C-alpha positions in Angstrom: -49.0 -34.5 18.4 -49.0 -30.8 17.5 -52.8 -30.7 17.6 -52.8 -32.3 21.0 -50.4 -29.8 22.4 -52.4 -27.0 20.9 -55.5 -28.3 22.6 -53.7 -28.5 25.9 -52.4 -25.0 25.6 -55.8 -23.7 24.6 -57.5 -25.2 27.7 -54.8 -23.8 30.0 -54.7 -20.4 28.4 -58.4 -19.9 28.2 -58.6 -20.5 32.0 -56.3 -17.5 32.7 -58.8 -14.6 32.5 -57.5 -11.6 30.6 -54.2 -13.4 29.8 -56.0 -16.3 28.1 -53.9 -16.0 24.9 -50.6 -15.9 26.8 -48.7 -18.5 28.7 -45.7 -17.5 30.8 -43.6 -19.9 32.8 -43.8 -19.6 36.6 -40.1 -19.0 36.8 -39.9 -16.7 33.8 -38.5 -13.8 35.9 -35.6 -15.9 37.2 -34.8 -17.4 33.8 -35.1 -14.1 31.9 -33.0 -12.2 34.4 -29.9 -13.5 32.6 -31.2 -12.6 29.1 -29.3 -9.9 27.2 -30.1 -10.7 23.6 -33.1 -12.3 21.9 -33.3 -13.5 18.3 -36.5 -13.3 16.3 -36.5 -16.1 13.7 -38.1 -16.0 10.3 -41.6 -17.4 10.5 -42.2 -21.0 9.6 -45.2 -20.9 7.2 -47.0 -24.0 6.2 -50.3 -24.5 4.2 -52.8 -27.0 3.1 -55.6 -26.7 0.6 -56.1 -26.3 -3.1 -53.0 -25.6 -5.3 -53.7 -23.7 -8.5 -53.0 -25.2 -11.9 -50.2 -22.8 -12.6 -48.6 -23.3 -9.2 -46.2 -25.9 -8.1 -45.1 -27.0 -4.6 -41.7 -25.4 -5.2 -43.4 -22.1 -6.2 -45.5 -22.0 -3.1 -42.5 -22.9 -0.9 -40.5 -20.0 -2.4 -43.4 -17.6 -1.9 -43.8 -18.7 1.7 -40.1 -18.2 2.4 -40.5 -14.6 1.1 -43.3 -14.1 3.6 -41.3 -15.7 6.4 -38.5 -13.2 6.2 -40.8 -10.3 5.7 -42.8 -11.2 8.8 -39.6 -11.5 10.7 -38.6 -8.0 9.8 -42.0 -6.7 10.6 -42.1 -8.4 14.0 -38.7 -7.1 14.9 -39.7 -3.5 14.1 -42.8 -3.7 16.2 -41.0 -5.5 19.0 -38.5 -2.7 19.2 -41.3 -0.2 19.3 -43.4 -2.0 21.9 -40.7 -3.1 24.3 -39.4 0.5 24.4 -42.8 1.5 25.9 -42.8 -1.3 28.5 -41.9 -0.4 32.1 -41.8 -3.9 33.4 -39.9 -7.1 32.7 -36.1 -7.8 32.1 -34.3 -5.3 29.9 -33.0 -6.9 26.7 -31.9 -6.1 23.1 -32.9 -7.9 19.9 -30.4 -9.3 17.5 -30.6 -7.6 14.1 -32.3 -9.7 11.5 -29.4 -9.3 9.1 -27.0 -11.0 11.6 -29.6 -13.7 12.5 -30.2 -14.6 8.9 -26.6 -14.5 7.9 -25.7 -17.0 10.7 -28.6 -19.2 9.6 -27.4 -19.1 6.0 -23.9 -19.9 7.0 -25.2 -22.9 8.9 -26.8 -24.3 5.7 -30.2 -24.8 7.4 -33.4 -24.4 5.5 -36.4 -22.9 7.3 -38.0 -26.3 7.5 -34.8 -27.8 9.0 -34.5 -24.8 11.4 -37.8 -25.5 13.0 -36.9 -29.2 13.6 -33.9 -28.2 15.7 -34.0 -27.9 19.4 -34.4 -24.3 20.5 -31.2 -24.4 22.6 -29.3 -25.6 19.5 -30.6 -22.6 17.5 -29.9 -20.2 20.3 -26.3 -21.5 20.5 -25.9 -21.1 16.8 -27.0 -17.5 16.9 -25.2 -16.7 20.1 -28.3 -15.4 21.9 -29.9 -15.9 25.3 -33.4 -16.7 23.9 -35.1 -17.3 20.6 -38.6 -16.4 19.5 -39.9 -19.0 17.1 -43.2 -18.4 15.2 -45.3 -20.7 13.1 -48.1 -19.7 10.8 -50.4 -22.4 9.4 -52.9 -21.5 6.7 -55.4 -23.5 4.7 -55.0 -21.5 1.5 -52.4 -19.4 -0.4 -51.7 -15.9 0.8 -52.3 -14.6 -2.7 -54.3 -15.4 -5.8 -51.0 -16.0 -7.7 -47.4 -16.9 -6.9 -46.1 -13.7 -8.4 -48.0 -11.8 -5.8 -46.5 -13.9 -3.0 -43.0 -13.3 -4.4 -43.5 -9.6 -4.0 -44.5 -10.0 -0.4 -41.2 -9.1 1.1 -41.1 -5.6 -0.5 -44.8 -5.1 0.3 -44.4 -5.9 3.9 -41.2 -3.8 4.3 -43.2 -0.9 2.8 -45.9 -1.5 5.5 -43.3 -1.4 8.2 -41.7 1.8 6.9 -45.1 3.3 6.2 -43.8 4.1 2.7 -46.7 2.3 1.1 -49.9 0.4 1.8 -51.8 -2.4 0.2 -55.5 -2.5 0.4 -56.2 -5.5 -1.7 -57.5 -8.7 0.1 -55.2 -11.5 1.2 -57.0 -14.0 -1.1 -58.0 -16.1 1.9 -60.3 -16.1 4.9 -58.3 -14.8 7.9 -60.1 -17.3 10.0 -58.1 -20.0 8.3 -54.8 -18.7 9.8 -53.4 -20.2 13.0 -50.5 -18.3 14.6 -48.2 -19.6 17.4 -45.3 -17.7 18.8 -43.0 -19.2 21.4 -40.0 -17.9 23.4 -37.4 -20.5 24.4 -34.6 -20.2 26.9 -31.1 -20.7 25.3 -29.7 -22.6 28.3 -32.1 -25.5 28.3 -34.6 -24.9 25.6 -37.4 -24.5 28.1 -40.6 -22.8 26.9 -40.8 -19.5 28.8 -43.6 -17.7 27.1 -46.2 -18.3 24.3 -49.0 -16.5 22.6 -51.3 -17.7 19.9 -54.2 -16.7 17.7 -56.6 -19.1 16.0 -58.0 -16.9 13.3 -61.2 -15.1 13.9 -63.9 -13.1 12.0 -62.7 -9.9 13.6 -59.3 -10.0 11.9 -58.4 -7.4 9.3 -59.1 -8.3 5.6 -56.3 -6.2 3.9 -52.8 -7.6 3.7 -51.1 -4.5 5.2 -53.6 -4.4 8.2 -53.3 -8.1 8.8 -49.5 -8.1 8.9 -49.5 -5.1 11.3 -52.1 -6.9 13.4 -50.1 -10.0 13.8 -46.9 -8.2 14.5 -48.5 -6.1 17.2 -50.3 -9.1 18.6 -47.0 -10.7 19.4 -44.9 -7.6 20.1 -47.1 -5.9 22.6 -47.4 -9.1 24.7 -43.7 -9.7 25.0 -42.7 -9.6 28.7 -39.5 -7.6 28.1 -38.5 -4.0 28.0 -35.7 -2.4 26.0 
């Protein structure tokens, strides 16, 4: 089902000229006119492929959760930066990730469970007018070892703050990564906006550059201003 939807979106988006990687609802302006606060959720990261002998499913899941929250923080930072430059679109604010994650923790939902919920349910739980939900599917591990993945949160926060960089490779072909980011209306769960990236040979190879690329890919396309 997910593959079929992605194919449909791909056909629709690639027929839209310069906006071929972006879908926006025809009534976005009317729906978003009532938006005041948007929540950016932790990424939902899934993977397939070879599992190392020293890795377990639990280890990989824990590493991916570290990445999920680090990507969330990175995207929030870049969204604040990019929307402050925009001159068009409804004016909104973003819910702080600390509040978002605290409310999610209090609800008892895991990240896997969170992404099975209807968007309007998640928005109501967070007390926001819209939610940005992002999935990242990959065919291999982000790193050569689980320990590397568990350090991802601090690494990516360093990237965001520019207090450190990481030039080592991601340990996988960037073409194997599929990214989908969707904005849903809190009132009815309607899909208002979407952007996606299906890998590519032109993507950065270093971890820090790749995280920055994906954060900017989403943030600079958001149809809001702040």
